[in-house]
N, C-alpha and C positions, 0 to 999 in steps of 0.2 A: 555561482551557477548562472547559466544563461537560459532564457526562455526556449531557445532552439534546442537545448539539451533535454528538455522535458518531452517525452514521447507518450502519447495516449494510446491505450490498447483496449480492444473490446473483450479481452480475456482477463478475468479476475485473477490476480496473482495469488490470492489466498486460497481459492477453490479450484482454479484451473478451468473453470467453465467459461464459455464464450457467450456473451449476450448478443441478441439481435441488433443490427445496426440502427434500427428505428426505435429501440427501447429508450434511448436517451442517456445511457450511462457509458462512461469510459473510465479506465483506471490508469493510474500511474504510481510507481513506487519511487519515493525519494527518501534517502537516508533512513531506510528501514520502515518508513511509514507508508501505508497505502492510502492514497487519496482517490475518492470517487468524484469524477467530474461529470456533472449533469448539464445537459442542454437538450431540450426536447426537439425531436426531429422536425425540421422545417418550421420551427416556431421563432418568434421574435423575442422570446424571453431571455433573461440573463444567463450567462454561463456561471455555474457555481461549482465549488470544490469543497469537500469536507472529508474527514477521516472515515475510513471503513470501520464500522462498529459491530458487525455481526458476530465476531469472535470474542467479544468482551462480556464478562458477567454483568447481569442486569443492575444489581444494587450498586456496585462500584461505579458503573457507567452513569447511573443517576446522580450519585454524589459528585462525580467529576463534572457532569453537565451543569451543576449548580455553581461551580467555580468558574474562574476565567481561564479555563484550559483549552478552549476551543481554538482550532486552527481551521477557519473557514475563509473562503475567498469568493468574490463575485465581481463580475463585470459584464457589460453588454457584448463585448467582443472576446473571442477565444484568445487571440494573440495577447491582449492586455491582461487577461486572467492568468495566462502562463507567465507573463512578466511579473505580476504581483507575487505569484508563488516563488519564482526565481529570486526576487529581491528579498523575500522573507527567509529563504533557506540559508542557514548558517548564522543568522542574526541571534542576538541574545534571547529575544522572545522565542524564536524557533527552538533553541536549545532547551530553554526552561519548559516549554509546553511539550516538547518531545520527551523529555525526561519524565514528566508527570504521566504522559500517555503510556510510555513503556512500563511504568510501574503498576499499571492496572492489571488485575488478574484476568487471565484468559479462560474461556470455557474449557473444561477438561474433556468434554465430549467432542471436541473439535476433531473432525475426521482425519485430517492429515496433520502431522506434527511439524513438518518443515516445508518451506518453499525454497526453491533453488534460485539464486540470483547471481548474475555476473557483475563483478565489480571492476574488472579489467581483463586484459588478454590473459588467458590461462589462469584466471583467478575467480573460481566459483565458490560460493558460500551457501550454507543452509541456514536460513533464518527461522527460528521456532515460532509456532503459532501460540504456544504457551510459554511465555518467558519466565514464569515462576518455576515450571517443571524442567524445561529444557534450556540449554544454552546454545549460543551460535556455534556452528561447526564449520570447519574448512581450514584452509583453502584446498580445492581440488583443481587439477589441470583442465578438466572438462566437465560439462554437465552430465554426460553419461557416467563418468567415474563417480560423481556425487550420488546419482540415482542408484548406481550399483551398490554402493555402500549403505545407503539409507533404506533401500528396498521400498516397501509399501508405505513407509512413513513420509515419503516425499509426495508433494502435489504432482499429479500427472495432468498436464494440460490436455484439453480435448481437441485443440487445434493449434497449429503453429501461428505465432504472431507475425 
């Protein structure tokens, strides 16, 4: 993966909600993991990236946090932060930490069960918010076909990216 292939969005892929541009958060999804990239508007602080945790149950998350399962990144420049992430993707460390992260139980009260992602031309998939209860579904030829089949279980973005 290359840093140029990582695209940051103001729309949270898990909830479909768009944050204000001056809020300091952006999101990217890589290999089924959602990373929150933070940099406060017009500040000289470092760019940081960490896993999106709002949909994980509290006790397993606390146990996971005590281990060496963290995928966090930081740099003073955005370009270098994205380069760090790109270099880590696909490495042995990435695969191990991703496997431990995906094994954590998700909150059952999570509003939407699936988020729709595109993996290639005419290759749309539904990734579950609760990996214990639901499995990955797809492929569909278009986003609208996936949403039609999933109905209200799919995340509906509030604005286009």
